[in-house]
PDB file of N, CA, C and O in Angstrom:
ATOM      1  N   MET A   1     -59.657  65.629  35.717  1.00  0.00           N
ATOM      2  CA  MET A   1     -59.275  64.235  35.365  1.00  0.00           C
ATOM      3  C   MET A   1     -60.001  63.200  36.487  1.00  0.00           C
ATOM      4  O   MET A   1     -60.125  63.540  37.663  1.00  0.00           O
ATOM      5  N   SER A   2     -60.419  62.025  36.027  1.00  0.00           N
ATOM      6  CA  SER A   2     -60.847  61.026  37.060  1.00  0.00           C
ATOM      7  C   SER A   2     -59.961  59.934  37.162  1.00  0.00           C
ATOM      8  O   SER A   2     -59.211  59.357  36.375  1.00  0.00           O
ATOM      9  N   THR A   3     -60.329  59.785  38.636  1.00  0.00           N
ATOM     10  CA  THR A   3     -59.582  59.064  38.734  1.00  0.00           C
ATOM     11  C   THR A   3     -59.206  56.703  38.037  1.00  0.00           C
ATOM     12  O   THR A   3     -58.142  56.085  38.061  1.00  0.00           O
ATOM     13  N   GLY A   4     -60.265  56.334  37.687  1.00  0.00           N
ATOM     14  CA  GLY A   4     -60.474  55.586  36.828  1.00  0.00           C
ATOM     15  C   GLY A   4     -59.368  56.109  35.433  1.00  0.00           C
ATOM     16  O   GLY A   4     -58.297  55.579  35.135  1.00  0.00           O
ATOM     17  N   TRP A   5     -60.021  57.276  34.759  1.00  0.00           N
ATOM     18  CA  TRP A   5     -58.480  57.643  33.712  1.00  0.00           C
ATOM     19  C   TRP A   5     -57.190  57.129  34.401  1.00  0.00           C
ATOM     20  O   TRP A   5     -56.388  56.415  33.799  1.00  0.00           O
ATOM     21  N   VAL A   6     -57.041  57.474  35.538  1.00  0.00           N
ATOM     22  CA  VAL A   6     -54.883  57.821  35.835  1.00  0.00           C
ATOM     23  C   VAL A   6     -54.648  56.766  36.303  1.00  0.00           C
ATOM     24  O   VAL A   6     -53.593  56.460  36.858  1.00  0.00           O
ATOM     25  N   ILE A   7     -56.170  55.654  36.044  1.00  0.00           N
ATOM     26  CA  ILE A   7     -55.910  54.397  36.929  1.00  0.00           C
ATOM     27  C   ILE A   7     -55.021  53.391  35.523  1.00  0.00           C
ATOM     28  O   ILE A   7     -54.004  52.725  35.336  1.00  0.00           O
ATOM     29  N   GLY A   8     -56.523  53.985  34.658  1.00  0.00           N
ATOM     30  CA  GLY A   8     -56.319  53.131  33.228  1.00  0.00           C
ATOM     31  C   GLY A   8     -54.996  53.921  32.792  1.00  0.00           C
ATOM     32  O   GLY A   8     -54.355  53.074  32.170  1.00  0.00           O
ATOM     33  N   PHE A   9     -54.170  55.254  32.801  1.00  0.00           N
ATOM     34  CA  PHE A   9     -53.357  55.282  32.275  1.00  0.00           C
ATOM     35  C   PHE A   9     -52.156  55.337  33.262  1.00  0.00           C
ATOM     36  O   PHE A   9     -51.491  56.373  33.254  1.00  0.00           O
ATOM     37  N   GLY A  10     -51.795  54.302  34.138  1.00  0.00           N
ATOM     38  CA  GLY A  10     -51.081  54.001  34.703  1.00  0.00           C
ATOM     39  C   GLY A  10     -50.587  52.531  33.729  1.00  0.00           C
ATOM     40  O   GLY A  10     -49.658  52.473  32.922  1.00  0.00           O
ATOM     41  N   VAL A  11     -51.510  51.475  34.109  1.00  0.00           N
ATOM     42  CA  VAL A  11     -51.811  50.119  33.028  1.00  0.00           C
ATOM     43  C   VAL A  11     -51.646  50.475  32.828  1.00  0.00           C
ATOM     44  O   VAL A  11     -51.034  51.129  33.672  1.00  0.00           O
ATOM     45  N   LEU A  12     -51.589  51.228  31.262  1.00  0.00           N
ATOM     46  CA  LEU A  12     -50.708  51.048  30.218  1.00  0.00           C
ATOM     47  C   LEU A  12     -49.718  51.555  30.078  1.00  0.00           C
ATOM     48  O   LEU A  12     -49.089  51.172  29.092  1.00  0.00           O
ATOM     49  N   TRP A  13     -48.958  52.825  31.092  1.00  0.00           N
ATOM     50  CA  TRP A  13     -47.615  52.843  31.010  1.00  0.00           C
ATOM     51  C   TRP A  13     -46.651  51.493  31.908  1.00  0.00           C
ATOM     52  O   TRP A  13     -45.583  51.115  31.428  1.00  0.00           O
ATOM     53  N   LEU A  14     -47.206  50.872  33.235  1.00  0.00           N
ATOM     54  CA  LEU A  14     -47.220  49.810  33.110  1.00  0.00           C
ATOM     55  C   LEU A  14     -46.772  48.602  31.926  1.00  0.00           C
ATOM     56  O   LEU A  14     -45.803  47.855  31.786  1.00  0.00           O
ATOM     57  N   THR A  15     -47.747  48.800  31.348  1.00  0.00           N
ATOM     58  CA  THR A  15     -48.251  47.573  30.319  1.00  0.00           C
ATOM     59  C   THR A  15     -47.010  47.923  29.250  1.00  0.00           C
ATOM     60  O   THR A  15     -46.299  46.921  29.333  1.00  0.00           O
ATOM     61  N   VAL A  16     -46.480  48.701  28.431  1.00  0.00           N
ATOM     62  CA  VAL A  16     -45.750  49.415  27.783  1.00  0.00           C
ATOM     63  C   VAL A  16     -44.368  49.692  28.490  1.00  0.00           C
ATOM     64  O   VAL A  16     -43.484  50.285  27.872  1.00  0.00           O
ATOM     65  N   ILE A  17     -44.226  49.362  29.488  1.00  0.00           N
ATOM     66  CA  ILE A  17     -42.556  49.342  29.905  1.00  0.00           C
ATOM     67  C   ILE A  17     -42.286  47.692  30.305  1.00  0.00           C
ATOM     68  O   ILE A  17     -41.097  47.399  30.439  1.00  0.00           O
ATOM     69  N   ALA A  18     -43.149  46.739  30.480  1.00  0.00           N
ATOM     70  CA  ALA A  18     -43.622  45.464  30.663  1.00  0.00           C
ATOM     71  C   ALA A  18     -42.312  44.893  29.258  1.00  0.00           C
ATOM     72  O   ALA A  18     -41.242  44.322  29.045  1.00  0.00           O
ATOM     73  N   ILE A  19     -43.755  45.778  28.515  1.00  0.00           N
ATOM     74  CA  ILE A  19     -43.573  45.239  26.706  1.00  0.00           C
ATOM     75  C   ILE A  19     -42.364  45.214  26.733  1.00  0.00           C
ATOM     76  O   ILE A  19     -41.599  44.251  26.778  1.00  0.00           O
ATOM     77  N   LEU A  20     -42.053  46.933  26.688  1.00  0.00           N
ATOM     78  CA  LEU A  20     -40.225  46.608  26.317  1.00  0.00           C
ATOM     79  C   LEU A  20     -39.158  45.966  26.715  1.00  0.00           C
ATOM     80  O   LEU A  20     -38.349  45.471  25.931  1.00  0.00           O
ATOM     81  N   VAL A  21     -39.052  45.913  28.144  1.00  0.00           N
ATOM     82  CA  VAL A  21     -37.997  44.973  29.202  1.00  0.00           C
ATOM     83  C   VAL A  21     -38.140  43.848  28.787  1.00  0.00           C
ATOM     84  O   VAL A  21     -37.049  43.332  28.545  1.00  0.00           O
ATOM     85  N   VAL A  22     -39.357  42.927  28.499  1.00  0.00           N
ATOM     86  CA  VAL A  22     -39.573  41.596  27.850  1.00  0.00           C
ATOM     87  C   VAL A  22     -39.290  41.739  26.278  1.00  0.00           C
ATOM     88  O   VAL A  22     -39.071  40.658  25.731  1.00  0.00           O
ATOM     89  N   LEU A  23     -39.250  42.953  25.385  1.00  0.00           N
ATOM     90  CA  LEU A  23     -38.410  43.080  23.935  1.00  0.00           C
ATOM     91  C   LEU A  23     -37.197  43.181  23.745  1.00  0.00           C
ATOM     92  O   LEU A  23     -36.541  42.668  22.838  1.00  0.00           O
ATOM     93  N   PHE A  24     -36.726  44.073  24.876  1.00  0.00           N
ATOM     94  CA  PHE A  24     -35.387  44.144  25.400  1.00  0.00           C
ATOM     95  C   PHE A  24     -34.151  43.313  25.922  1.00  0.00           C
ATOM     96  O   PHE A  24     -32.992  43.703  25.784  1.00  0.00           O
ATOM     97  N   GLN A  25     -34.620  41.761  26.725  1.00  0.00           N
ATOM     98  CA  GLN A  25     -34.552  40.940  27.083  1.00  0.00           C
ATOM     99  C   GLN A  25     -34.570  39.779  25.676  1.00  0.00           C
ATOM    100  O   GLN A  25     -33.484  39.218  25.527  1.00  0.00           O
ATOM    101  N   VAL A  26     -35.323  39.505  24.981  1.00  0.00           N
ATOM    102  CA  VAL A  26     -35.621  38.844  24.050  1.00  0.00           C
ATOM    103  C   VAL A  26     -34.311  39.008  22.862  1.00  0.00           C
ATOM    104  O   VAL A  26     -33.710  38.163  22.199  1.00  0.00           O
ATOM    105  N   LEU A  27     -34.184  40.673  22.958  1.00  0.00           N
ATOM    106  CA  LEU A  27     -33.090  41.542  21.710  1.00  0.00           C
ATOM    107  C   LEU A  27     -31.799  40.287  22.266  1.00  0.00           C
ATOM    108  O   LEU A  27     -31.198  39.378  21.695  1.00  0.00           O
ATOM    109  N   LYS A  28     -31.809  40.822  23.608  1.00  0.00           N
ATOM    110  CA  LYS A  28     -29.897  40.040  24.415  1.00  0.00           C
ATOM    111  C   LYS A  28     -29.769  38.456  24.155  1.00  0.00           C
ATOM    112  O   LYS A  28     -28.783  37.767  23.895  1.00  0.00           O
ATOM    113  N   VAL A  29     -31.484  38.048  24.362  1.00  0.00           N
ATOM    114  CA  VAL A  29     -30.986  37.331  23.842  1.00  0.00           C
ATOM    115  C   VAL A  29     -30.146  36.206  22.626  1.00  0.00           C
ATOM    116  O   VAL A  29     -29.266  35.345  22.650  1.00  0.00           O
ATOM    117  N   VAL A  30     -31.431  37.124  21.213  1.00  0.00           N
ATOM    118  CA  VAL A  30     -30.752  36.671  20.493  1.00  0.00           C
ATOM    119  C   VAL A  30     -30.172  37.241  20.103  1.00  0.00           C
ATOM    120  O   VAL A  30     -30.512  37.048  18.935  1.00  0.00           O
ATOM    121  N   GLY A  31     -29.293  38.050  20.038  1.00  0.00           N
ATOM    122  CA  GLY A  31     -27.859  38.840  20.481  1.00  0.00           C
ATOM    123  C   GLY A  31     -26.744  37.691  20.490  1.00  0.00           C
ATOM    124  O   GLY A  31     -25.722  37.509  19.828  1.00  0.00           O
ATOM    125  N   THR A  32     -27.253  37.130  21.320  1.00  0.00           N
ATOM    126  CA  THR A  32     -25.720  36.253  21.996  1.00  0.00           C
ATOM    127  C   THR A  32     -25.944  35.349  21.521  1.00  0.00           C
ATOM    128  O   THR A  32     -24.932  34.667  21.358  1.00  0.00           O
ATOM    129  N   PHE A  33     -27.280  34.691  20.984  1.00  0.00           N
ATOM    130  CA  PHE A  33     -27.354  33.495  20.440  1.00  0.00           C
ATOM    131  C   PHE A  33     -26.709  33.826  18.818  1.00  0.00           C
ATOM    132  O   PHE A  33     -25.706  33.271  18.368  1.00  0.00           O
ATOM    133  N   ILE A  34     -27.469  34.769  18.145  1.00  0.00           N
ATOM    134  CA  ILE A  34     -26.208  35.200  16.615  1.00  0.00           C
ATOM    135  C   ILE A  34     -24.832  34.620  17.436  1.00  0.00           C
ATOM    136  O   ILE A  34     -24.396  33.481  17.267  1.00  0.00           O
ATOM    137  N   ASN A  35     -24.275  35.556  18.295  1.00  0.00           N
ATOM    138  CA  ASN A  35     -22.460  35.496  18.436  1.00  0.00           C
ATOM    139  C   ASN A  35     -22.000  34.590  18.376  1.00  0.00           C
ATOM    140  O   ASN A  35     -20.942  34.285  17.825  1.00  0.00           O
ATOM    141  N   LYS A  36     -23.315  33.489  19.407  1.00  0.00           N
ATOM    142  CA  LYS A  36     -22.668  31.950  19.504  1.00  0.00           C
ATOM    143  C   LYS A  36     -22.500  30.666  18.484  1.00  0.00           C
ATOM    144  O   LYS A  36     -21.949  29.566  18.522  1.00  0.00           O
ATOM    145  N   MET A  37     -23.528  31.662  17.265  1.00  0.00           N
ATOM    146  CA  MET A  37     -23.148  31.478  16.188  1.00  0.00           C
ATOM    147  C   MET A  37     -22.622  31.636  14.884  1.00  0.00           C
ATOM    148  O   MET A  37     -22.727  30.956  13.863  1.00  0.00           O
ATOM    149  N   GLU A  38     -21.949  32.838  15.189  1.00  0.00           N
ATOM    150  CA  GLU A  38     -21.518  33.177  14.450  1.00  0.00           C
ATOM    151  C   GLU A  38     -20.085  32.406  14.519  1.00  0.00           C
ATOM    152  O   GLU A  38     -19.510  31.669  13.718  1.00  0.00           O
ATOM    153  N   ALA A  39     -19.704  32.957  16.000  1.00  0.00           N
ATOM    154  CA  ALA A  39     -18.082  31.541  16.124  1.00  0.00           C
ATOM    155  C   ALA A  39     -18.330  31.060  16.169  1.00  0.00           C
ATOM    156  O   ALA A  39     -17.991  30.981  17.349  1.00  0.00           O
ATOM    157  N   ALA A  40     -19.126  29.731  15.946  1.00  0.00           N
ATOM    158  CA  ALA A  40     -18.992  28.670  15.774  1.00  0.00           C
ATOM    159  C   ALA A  40     -19.107  27.847  14.739  1.00  0.00           C
ATOM    160  O   ALA A  40     -18.925  26.643  14.560  1.00  0.00           O
ATOM    161  N   GLU A  41     -19.722  29.474  13.575  1.00  0.00           N
ATOM    162  CA  GLU A  41     -19.238  29.810  12.456  1.00  0.00           C
ATOM    163  C   GLU A  41     -17.598  29.480  12.010  1.00  0.00           C
ATOM    164  O   GLU A  41     -16.879  28.523  11.720  1.00  0.00           O
ATOM    165  N   GLU A  42     -17.534  31.184  12.193  1.00  0.00           N
ATOM    166  CA  GLU A  42     -15.490  30.638  12.745  1.00  0.00           C
ATOM    167  C   GLU A  42     -14.624  29.704  12.623  1.00  0.00           C
ATOM    168  O   GLU A  42     -13.688  29.538  11.841  1.00  0.00           O
ATOM    169  N   ILE A  43     -15.152  28.942  13.720  1.00  0.00           N
ATOM    170  CA  ILE A  43     -13.855  28.257  14.373  1.00  0.00           C
ATOM    171  C   ILE A  43     -14.109  26.840  13.601  1.00  0.00           C
ATOM    172  O   ILE A  43     -13.091  26.148  13.579  1.00  0.00           O
ATOM    173  N   SER A  44     -15.479  26.137  12.833  1.00  0.00           N
ATOM    174  CA  SER A  44     -15.350  25.723  12.082  1.00  0.00           C
ATOM    175  C   SER A  44     -14.183  25.593  10.585  1.00  0.00           C
ATOM    176  O   SER A  44     -13.300  24.862  10.136  1.00  0.00           O
ATOM    177  N   ARG A  45     -15.139  27.208  10.184  1.00  0.00           N
ATOM    178  CA  ARG A  45     -13.905  27.459   8.672  1.00  0.00           C
ATOM    179  C   ARG A  45     -12.208  27.818   9.493  1.00  0.00           C
ATOM    180  O   ARG A  45     -11.072  28.152   9.155  1.00  0.00           O
ATOM    181  N   ARG A  46     -12.588  27.654  10.103  1.00  0.00           N
ATOM    182  CA  ARG A  46     -11.215  28.374  11.138  1.00  0.00           C
ATOM    183  C   ARG A  46      -9.842  26.399  11.341  1.00  0.00           C
ATOM    184  O   ARG A  46      -8.645  26.118  11.287  1.00  0.00           O
ATOM    185  N   SER A  47     -11.261  25.647  11.578  1.00  0.00           N
ATOM    186  CA  SER A  47     -10.285  24.482  11.347  1.00  0.00           C
ATOM    187  C   SER A  47     -10.826  23.922  10.234  1.00  0.00           C
ATOM    188  O   SER A  47     -10.825  22.705  10.417  1.00  0.00           O
ATOM    189  N   ASP A  48     -11.246  24.165   9.268  1.00  0.00           N
ATOM    190  CA  ASP A  48     -11.379  23.851   7.821  1.00  0.00           C
ATOM    191  C   ASP A  48     -10.626  24.157   7.012  1.00  0.00           C
ATOM    192  O   ASP A  48     -10.442  23.381   6.075  1.00  0.00           O
ATOM    193  N   LYS A  49     -10.062  25.141   7.063  1.00  0.00           N
ATOM    194  CA  LYS A  49      -8.463  25.736   7.317  1.00  0.00           C
ATOM    195  C   LYS A  49      -7.497  24.938   7.172  1.00  0.00           C
ATOM    196  O   LYS A  49      -6.956  24.538   6.141  1.00  0.00           O
ATOM    197  N   ASN A  50      -7.202  24.618   8.719  1.00  0.00           N
ATOM    198  CA  ASN A  50      -6.168  23.718   8.955  1.00  0.00           C
ATOM    199  C   ASN A  50      -6.073  22.427   8.252  1.00  0.00           C
ATOM    200  O   ASN A  50      -5.018  21.959   7.823  1.00  0.00           O
ATOM    201  N   THR A  51      -7.216  21.885   8.159  1.00  0.00           N
ATOM    202  CA  THR A  51      -7.318  20.609   8.142  1.00  0.00           C
ATOM    203  C   THR A  51      -6.783  20.517   6.069  1.00  0.00           C
ATOM    204  O   THR A  51      -6.348  19.449   5.637  1.00  0.00           O
ATOM    205  N   THR A  52      -6.935  21.766   5.112  1.00  0.00           N
ATOM    206  CA  THR A  52      -7.036  21.277   4.181  1.00  0.00           C
ATOM    207  C   THR A  52      -5.819  21.955   4.224  1.00  0.00           C
ATOM    208  O   THR A  52      -5.280  21.372   3.283  1.00  0.00           O
ATOM    209  N   SER A  53      -5.037  22.703   4.589  1.00  0.00           N
ATOM    210  CA  SER A  53      -3.230  23.168   4.731  1.00  0.00           C
ATOM    211  C   SER A  53      -2.937  22.545   5.324  1.00  0.00           C
ATOM    212  O   SER A  53      -1.757  22.533   5.675  1.00  0.00           O
TER     213      SER A  53
END
């Protein structure tokens, strides 16, 4: 086992972990965004019902 191989493997692992962390952050942001959109739609639906009734 050469040290270069070990270093390369470590860098690869760090890259994979970094990508996973970024993906997780993006998913969290997208999730909150979708929740906000759905909540806004729900509120507009409720207000529509209130105005029509």
